[in-house]
PyMOL Python script that loads the backbone (N, CA, C, O; Angstrom):
from pymol import cmd

cmd.read_pdbstr("""\
ATOM      1  N   MET A   1       0.692  -1.431   0.096  1.00  0.00           N
ATOM      2  CA  MET A   1       0.054   0.070   0.057  1.00  0.00           C
ATOM      3  C   MET A   1       0.833   1.186   0.157  1.00  0.00           C
ATOM      4  O   MET A   1       0.326   2.294  -0.021  1.00  0.00           O
ATOM      5  N   LEU A   2       2.258   1.030   0.474  1.00  0.00           N
ATOM      6  CA  LEU A   2       2.908   2.507   0.360  1.00  0.00           C
ATOM      7  C   LEU A   2       3.468   2.752  -0.853  1.00  0.00           C
ATOM      8  O   LEU A   2       3.667   3.916  -1.201  1.00  0.00           O
ATOM      9  N   ALA A   3       3.720   1.944  -1.466  1.00  0.00           N
ATOM     10  CA  ALA A   3       4.118   2.415  -2.980  1.00  0.00           C
ATOM     11  C   ALA A   3       3.006   3.082  -3.592  1.00  0.00           C
ATOM     12  O   ALA A   3       3.066   4.280  -3.867  1.00  0.00           O
ATOM     13  N   ALA A   4       1.799   2.244  -3.867  1.00  0.00           N
ATOM     14  CA  ALA A   4       0.426   2.662  -4.043  1.00  0.00           C
ATOM     15  C   ALA A   4       0.105   4.240  -3.751  1.00  0.00           C
ATOM     16  O   ALA A   4      -0.363   4.976  -4.620  1.00  0.00           O
ATOM     17  N   ARG A   5       0.400   4.650  -2.485  1.00  0.00           N
ATOM     18  CA  ARG A   5       0.078   5.863  -1.666  1.00  0.00           C
ATOM     19  C   ARG A   5       1.185   6.990  -2.597  1.00  0.00           C
ATOM     20  O   ARG A   5       1.012   8.197  -2.769  1.00  0.00           O
ATOM     21  N   GLY A   6       2.124   6.289  -3.007  1.00  0.00           N
ATOM     22  CA  GLY A   6       2.902   7.303  -3.958  1.00  0.00           C
ATOM     23  C   GLY A   6       4.580   7.524  -3.026  1.00  0.00           C
ATOM     24  O   GLY A   6       5.301   8.481  -3.309  1.00  0.00           O
ATOM     25  N   LEU A   7       4.923   6.655  -2.110  1.00  0.00           N
ATOM     26  CA  LEU A   7       5.905   6.861  -1.471  1.00  0.00           C
ATOM     27  C   LEU A   7       7.195   6.597  -2.117  1.00  0.00           C
ATOM     28  O   LEU A   7       7.055   5.682  -2.928  1.00  0.00           O
ATOM     29  N   THR A   8       8.165   6.955  -2.082  1.00  0.00           N
ATOM     30  CA  THR A   8       9.512   6.782  -2.976  1.00  0.00           C
ATOM     31  C   THR A   8       9.792   5.280  -1.814  1.00  0.00           C
ATOM     32  O   THR A   8       9.433   5.071  -0.655  1.00  0.00           O
ATOM     33  N   ASN A   9      10.657   4.399  -2.886  1.00  0.00           N
ATOM     34  CA  ASN A   9      11.393   3.058  -2.285  1.00  0.00           C
ATOM     35  C   ASN A   9      12.325   3.563  -1.410  1.00  0.00           C
ATOM     36  O   ASN A   9      12.850   2.768  -0.630  1.00  0.00           O
ATOM     37  N   LYS A  10      12.654   4.790  -1.378  1.00  0.00           N
ATOM     38  CA  LYS A  10      13.619   5.426   0.055  1.00  0.00           C
ATOM     39  C   LYS A  10      12.715   5.729   1.131  1.00  0.00           C
ATOM     40  O   LYS A  10      13.227   5.301   2.165  1.00  0.00           O
ATOM     41  N   GLU A  11      11.797   6.176   1.323  1.00  0.00           N
ATOM     42  CA  GLU A  11      10.813   6.163   2.242  1.00  0.00           C
ATOM     43  C   GLU A  11      10.132   5.296   2.754  1.00  0.00           C
ATOM     44  O   GLU A  11       9.821   5.243   3.944  1.00  0.00           O
ATOM     45  N   ILE A  12       9.742   4.295   1.634  1.00  0.00           N
ATOM     46  CA  ILE A  12       9.238   2.926   2.314  1.00  0.00           C
ATOM     47  C   ILE A  12      10.277   2.493   3.008  1.00  0.00           C
ATOM     48  O   ILE A  12      10.046   2.278   4.198  1.00  0.00           O
ATOM     49  N   ALA A  13      11.484   2.277   2.582  1.00  0.00           N
ATOM     50  CA  ALA A  13      12.851   1.668   3.083  1.00  0.00           C
ATOM     51  C   ALA A  13      12.542   2.008   4.529  1.00  0.00           C
ATOM     52  O   ALA A  13      12.096   1.192   5.335  1.00  0.00           O
ATOM     53  N   GLU A  14      12.847   3.423   4.821  1.00  0.00           N
ATOM     54  CA  GLU A  14      13.183   4.098   5.690  1.00  0.00           C
ATOM     55  C   GLU A  14      12.069   4.125   6.936  1.00  0.00           C
ATOM     56  O   GLU A  14      12.471   4.291   8.088  1.00  0.00           O
ATOM     57  N   SER A  15      10.426   3.924   6.600  1.00  0.00           N
ATOM     58  CA  SER A  15       9.642   3.756   7.263  1.00  0.00           C
ATOM     59  C   SER A  15       9.621   2.224   8.124  1.00  0.00           C
ATOM     60  O   SER A  15       9.352   1.991   9.302  1.00  0.00           O
ATOM     61  N   LEU A  16      10.050   1.252   6.927  1.00  0.00           N
ATOM     62  CA  LEU A  16       9.752   0.069   7.619  1.00  0.00           C
ATOM     63  C   LEU A  16      11.303  -0.690   8.159  1.00  0.00           C
ATOM     64  O   LEU A  16      11.497  -1.812   8.628  1.00  0.00           O
ATOM     65  N   VAL A  17      12.190   0.355   7.890  1.00  0.00           N
ATOM     66  CA  VAL A  17      13.650   0.139   8.525  1.00  0.00           C
ATOM     67  C   VAL A  17      14.095  -1.091   7.847  1.00  0.00           C
ATOM     68  O   VAL A  17      14.441  -2.115   8.435  1.00  0.00           O
ATOM     69  N   ILE A  18      14.059  -0.903   6.415  1.00  0.00           N
ATOM     70  CA  ILE A  18      14.909  -1.850   5.672  1.00  0.00           C
ATOM     71  C   ILE A  18      15.608  -1.508   4.803  1.00  0.00           C
ATOM     72  O   ILE A  18      15.879  -0.312   4.912  1.00  0.00           O
ATOM     73  N   SER A  19      16.221  -2.157   3.639  1.00  0.00           N
ATOM     74  CA  SER A  19      16.522  -1.788   2.637  1.00  0.00           C
ATOM     75  C   SER A  19      16.097  -0.673   1.587  1.00  0.00           C
ATOM     76  O   SER A  19      14.882  -0.479   1.569  1.00  0.00           O
ATOM     77  N   VAL A  20      16.834   0.086   0.725  1.00  0.00           N
ATOM     78  CA  VAL A  20      15.825   0.385  -0.555  1.00  0.00           C
ATOM     79  C   VAL A  20      16.297  -1.044  -1.464  1.00  0.00           C
ATOM     80  O   VAL A  20      15.636  -1.140  -2.499  1.00  0.00           O
ATOM     81  N   ARG A  21      16.864  -1.666  -1.354  1.00  0.00           N
ATOM     82  CA  ARG A  21      17.350  -2.938  -2.241  1.00  0.00           C
ATOM     83  C   ARG A  21      16.295  -3.786  -1.977  1.00  0.00           C
ATOM     84  O   ARG A  21      15.737  -4.298  -2.948  1.00  0.00           O
ATOM     85  N   THR A  22      15.766  -4.134  -0.467  1.00  0.00           N
ATOM     86  CA  THR A  22      14.887  -4.879  -0.594  1.00  0.00           C
ATOM     87  C   THR A  22      13.222  -4.546  -0.907  1.00  0.00           C
ATOM     88  O   THR A  22      12.288  -5.291  -1.203  1.00  0.00           O
ATOM     89  N   VAL A  23      13.323  -2.996  -0.684  1.00  0.00           N
ATOM     90  CA  VAL A  23      11.773  -2.545  -1.215  1.00  0.00           C
ATOM     91  C   VAL A  23      11.778  -2.573  -2.703  1.00  0.00           C
ATOM     92  O   VAL A  23      10.719  -2.815  -3.283  1.00  0.00           O
ATOM     93  N   ASP A  24      12.877  -2.347  -3.379  1.00  0.00           N
ATOM     94  CA  ASP A  24      12.845  -2.660  -4.856  1.00  0.00           C
ATOM     95  C   ASP A  24      12.524  -4.180  -5.235  1.00  0.00           C
ATOM     96  O   ASP A  24      11.655  -4.499  -6.046  1.00  0.00           O
ATOM     97  N   ASN A  25      13.363  -5.098  -4.521  1.00  0.00           N
ATOM     98  CA  ASN A  25      12.922  -6.600  -4.985  1.00  0.00           C
ATOM     99  C   ASN A  25      11.655  -7.029  -4.752  1.00  0.00           C
ATOM    100  O   ASN A  25      11.240  -8.063  -5.277  1.00  0.00           O
ATOM    101  N   HIS A  26      10.883  -6.258  -3.915  1.00  0.00           N
ATOM    102  CA  HIS A  26       9.452  -6.725  -3.324  1.00  0.00           C
ATOM    103  C   HIS A  26       8.909  -6.509  -4.223  1.00  0.00           C
ATOM    104  O   HIS A  26       8.271  -7.404  -4.779  1.00  0.00           O
ATOM    105  N   LEU A  27       8.955  -5.173  -4.740  1.00  0.00           N
ATOM    106  CA  LEU A  27       7.919  -4.195  -5.786  1.00  0.00           C
ATOM    107  C   LEU A  27       7.960  -5.322  -6.984  1.00  0.00           C
ATOM    108  O   LEU A  27       6.962  -5.990  -7.252  1.00  0.00           O
ATOM    109  N   SER A  28       9.202  -5.469  -7.673  1.00  0.00           N
ATOM    110  CA  SER A  28       9.613  -6.276  -8.419  1.00  0.00           C
ATOM    111  C   SER A  28       8.700  -7.772  -8.721  1.00  0.00           C
ATOM    112  O   SER A  28       8.078  -8.122  -9.725  1.00  0.00           O
ATOM    113  N   ASN A  29       8.874  -8.316  -7.674  1.00  0.00           N
ATOM    114  CA  ASN A  29       8.252  -9.474  -7.871  1.00  0.00           C
ATOM    115  C   ASN A  29       6.932  -9.228  -7.756  1.00  0.00           C
ATOM    116  O   ASN A  29       6.297  -9.805  -8.638  1.00  0.00           O
ATOM    117  N   THR A  30       6.029  -8.365  -6.739  1.00  0.00           N
ATOM    118  CA  THR A  30       4.929  -8.069  -7.036  1.00  0.00           C
ATOM    119  C   THR A  30       4.348  -7.569  -8.313  1.00  0.00           C
ATOM    120  O   THR A  30       3.156  -7.706  -8.588  1.00  0.00           O
ATOM    121  N   TYR A  31       5.253  -6.963  -9.117  1.00  0.00           N
ATOM    122  CA  TYR A  31       4.945  -6.606 -10.435  1.00  0.00           C
ATOM    123  C   TYR A  31       4.805  -7.696 -11.088  1.00  0.00           C
ATOM    124  O   TYR A  31       3.704  -7.885 -11.604  1.00  0.00           O
ATOM    125  N   VAL A  32       5.573  -8.440 -11.210  1.00  0.00           N
ATOM    126  CA  VAL A  32       5.621  -9.595 -12.407  1.00  0.00           C
ATOM    127  C   VAL A  32       4.474 -10.158 -11.821  1.00  0.00           C
ATOM    128  O   VAL A  32       3.616 -10.148 -12.704  1.00  0.00           O
ATOM    129  N   LYS A  33       3.925 -10.732 -10.604  1.00  0.00           N
ATOM    130  CA  LYS A  33       3.099 -11.545 -10.183  1.00  0.00           C
ATOM    131  C   LYS A  33       1.801 -10.935 -10.787  1.00  0.00           C
ATOM    132  O   LYS A  33       1.017 -11.669 -11.390  1.00  0.00           O
ATOM    133  N   LEU A  34       1.601  -9.826 -10.661  1.00  0.00           N
ATOM    134  CA  LEU A  34       0.393  -9.335 -10.853  1.00  0.00           C
ATOM    135  C   LEU A  34       0.377  -8.879 -12.288  1.00  0.00           C
ATOM    136  O   LEU A  34      -0.711  -8.543 -12.757  1.00  0.00           O
ATOM    137  N   GLY A  35       1.282  -8.837 -12.917  1.00  0.00           N
ATOM    138  CA  GLY A  35       1.500  -8.245 -14.381  1.00  0.00           C
ATOM    139  C   GLY A  35       1.420  -6.876 -14.720  1.00  0.00           C
ATOM    140  O   GLY A  35       0.868  -6.359 -15.692  1.00  0.00           O
ATOM    141  N   ILE A  36       2.104  -6.309 -13.702  1.00  0.00           N
ATOM    142  CA  ILE A  36       2.084  -5.180 -14.040  1.00  0.00           C
ATOM    143  C   ILE A  36       3.469  -4.319 -14.043  1.00  0.00           C
ATOM    144  O   ILE A  36       4.469  -4.971 -13.745  1.00  0.00           O
ATOM    145  N   ALA A  37       3.637  -3.085 -14.310  1.00  0.00           N
ATOM    146  CA  ALA A  37       4.862  -2.563 -14.656  1.00  0.00           C
ATOM    147  C   ALA A  37       5.050  -1.192 -13.718  1.00  0.00           C
ATOM    148  O   ALA A  37       6.196  -0.809 -13.482  1.00  0.00           O
ATOM    149  N   THR A  38       3.915  -0.469 -13.194  1.00  0.00           N
ATOM    150  CA  THR A  38       4.322   0.748 -12.836  1.00  0.00           C
ATOM    151  C   THR A  38       3.191   1.030 -11.299  1.00  0.00           C
ATOM    152  O   THR A  38       2.171   0.383 -11.064  1.00  0.00           O
ATOM    153  N   ARG A  39       3.614   1.873 -10.663  1.00  0.00           N
ATOM    154  CA  ARG A  39       2.892   2.130  -9.093  1.00  0.00           C
ATOM    155  C   ARG A  39       1.553   2.598  -9.493  1.00  0.00           C
ATOM    156  O   ARG A  39       0.605   2.329  -8.756  1.00  0.00           O
ATOM    157  N   GLY A  40       1.378   3.230 -10.519  1.00  0.00           N
ATOM    158  CA  GLY A  40       0.100   3.809 -10.881  1.00  0.00           C
ATOM    159  C   GLY A  40      -0.667   2.465 -11.195  1.00  0.00           C
ATOM    160  O   GLY A  40      -1.859   2.642 -10.946  1.00  0.00           O
ATOM    161  N   GLU A  41      -0.353   0.842 -11.772  1.00  0.00           N
ATOM    162  CA  GLU A  41      -1.023   0.190 -12.178  1.00  0.00           C
ATOM    163  C   GLU A  41      -1.323  -0.359 -10.850  1.00  0.00           C
ATOM    164  O   GLU A  41      -2.487  -0.717 -10.672  1.00  0.00           O
ATOM    165  N   LEU A  42      -0.427  -0.501  -9.817  1.00  0.00           N
ATOM    166  CA  LEU A  42      -0.158  -1.166  -8.711  1.00  0.00           C
ATOM    167  C   LEU A  42      -1.575  -0.487  -7.689  1.00  0.00           C
ATOM    168  O   LEU A  42      -2.245  -1.157  -6.903  1.00  0.00           O
ATOM    169  N   ALA A  43      -1.725   0.776  -7.945  1.00  0.00           N
ATOM    170  CA  ALA A  43      -2.737   1.281  -7.203  1.00  0.00           C
ATOM    171  C   ALA A  43      -4.159   0.963  -7.757  1.00  0.00           C
ATOM    172  O   ALA A  43      -5.095   0.526  -7.087  1.00  0.00           O
ATOM    173  N   LEU A  44      -4.170   1.277  -9.196  1.00  0.00           N
ATOM    174  CA  LEU A  44      -5.452   0.541  -9.525  1.00  0.00           C
ATOM    175  C   LEU A  44      -5.913  -0.965  -9.275  1.00  0.00           C
ATOM    176  O   LEU A  44      -7.049  -1.423  -9.157  1.00  0.00           O
ATOM    177  N   VAL A  45      -4.576  -1.633  -9.229  1.00  0.00           N
ATOM    178  CA  VAL A  45      -5.376  -3.270  -8.799  1.00  0.00           C
ATOM    179  C   VAL A  45      -5.455  -2.973  -7.300  1.00  0.00           C
ATOM    180  O   VAL A  45      -6.556  -3.320  -6.874  1.00  0.00           O
ATOM    181  N   LEU A  46      -4.716  -2.482  -6.408  1.00  0.00           N
ATOM    182  CA  LEU A  46      -5.216  -2.465  -5.155  1.00  0.00           C
ATOM    183  C   LEU A  46      -6.626  -1.845  -4.863  1.00  0.00           C
ATOM    184  O   LEU A  46      -7.416  -2.319  -4.047  1.00  0.00           O
ATOM    185  N   THR A  47      -6.883  -0.559  -5.742  1.00  0.00           N
ATOM    186  CA  THR A  47      -8.420   0.153  -5.622  1.00  0.00           C
ATOM    187  C   THR A  47      -9.470  -0.976  -5.845  1.00  0.00           C
ATOM    188  O   THR A  47     -10.514  -1.053  -5.197  1.00  0.00           O
ATOM    189  N   ASP A  48      -9.067  -1.910  -6.897  1.00  0.00           N
ATOM    190  CA  ASP A  48     -10.102  -2.724  -7.489  1.00  0.00           C
ATOM    191  C   ASP A  48     -10.124  -3.748  -6.499  1.00  0.00           C
ATOM    192  O   ASP A  48     -11.187  -4.367  -6.540  1.00  0.00           O
ATOM    193  N   ASP A  49      -9.348  -4.143  -5.639  1.00  0.00           N
ATOM    194  CA  ASP A  49      -9.381  -5.173  -4.804  1.00  0.00           C
ATOM    195  C   ASP A  49     -10.005  -4.828  -3.424  1.00  0.00           C
ATOM    196  O   ASP A  49     -10.451  -5.594  -2.570  1.00  0.00           O
ATOM    197  N   LEU A  50      -9.933  -3.692  -3.431  1.00  0.00           N
ATOM    198  CA  LEU A  50     -10.702  -3.091  -2.127  1.00  0.00           C
ATOM    199  C   LEU A  50     -12.065  -2.490  -2.236  1.00  0.00           C
ATOM    200  O   LEU A  50     -12.725  -1.810  -1.451  1.00  0.00           O
ATOM    201  N   GLY A  51     -12.317  -2.987  -3.571  1.00  0.00           N
ATOM    202  CA  GLY A  51     -13.708  -2.269  -4.057  1.00  0.00           C
ATOM    203  C   GLY A  51     -13.767  -0.769  -4.030  1.00  0.00           C
ATOM    204  O   GLY A  51     -14.733  -0.219  -3.502  1.00  0.00           O
ATOM    205  N   GLY A  52     -12.843  -0.112  -4.538  1.00  0.00           N
ATOM    206  CA  GLY A  52     -12.793   1.258  -4.540  1.00  0.00           C
ATOM    207  C   GLY A  52     -12.736   1.880  -3.592  1.00  0.00           C
ATOM    208  O   GLY A  52     -12.964   3.085  -3.696  1.00  0.00           O
ATOM    209  N   GLN A  53     -12.349   1.206  -2.043  1.00  0.00           N
ATOM    210  CA  GLN A  53     -12.123   2.115  -0.987  1.00  0.00           C
ATOM    211  C   GLN A  53     -10.766   2.517  -0.379  1.00  0.00           C
ATOM    212  O   GLN A  53     -10.561   3.160   0.651  1.00  0.00           O
ATOM    213  N   GLY A  54      -9.746   1.904  -1.394  1.00  0.00           N
ATOM    214  CA  GLY A  54      -8.168   2.267  -1.163  1.00  0.00           C
ATOM    215  C   GLY A  54      -7.776   3.897  -1.637  1.00  0.00           C
ATOM    216  O   GLY A  54      -6.623   4.313  -1.521  1.00  0.00           O
TER     217      GLY A  54
END
""", "prot")
cmd.dss("prot")
cmd.show_as("cartoon", "prot")
cmd.util.cbc("prot")
cmd.orient("prot")
């Protein structure tokens, strides 16, 4: 949800106390599994899954 809200990888890493590389890897894996390529698409997928409430 953090990426879909527009946070940068650095901001996400800092808030979760993990490395930027870890954020990069997780987002890359997520994009592949969902068949998407951008944060905008991620936001759309999450919004659809939440019934438009996210």
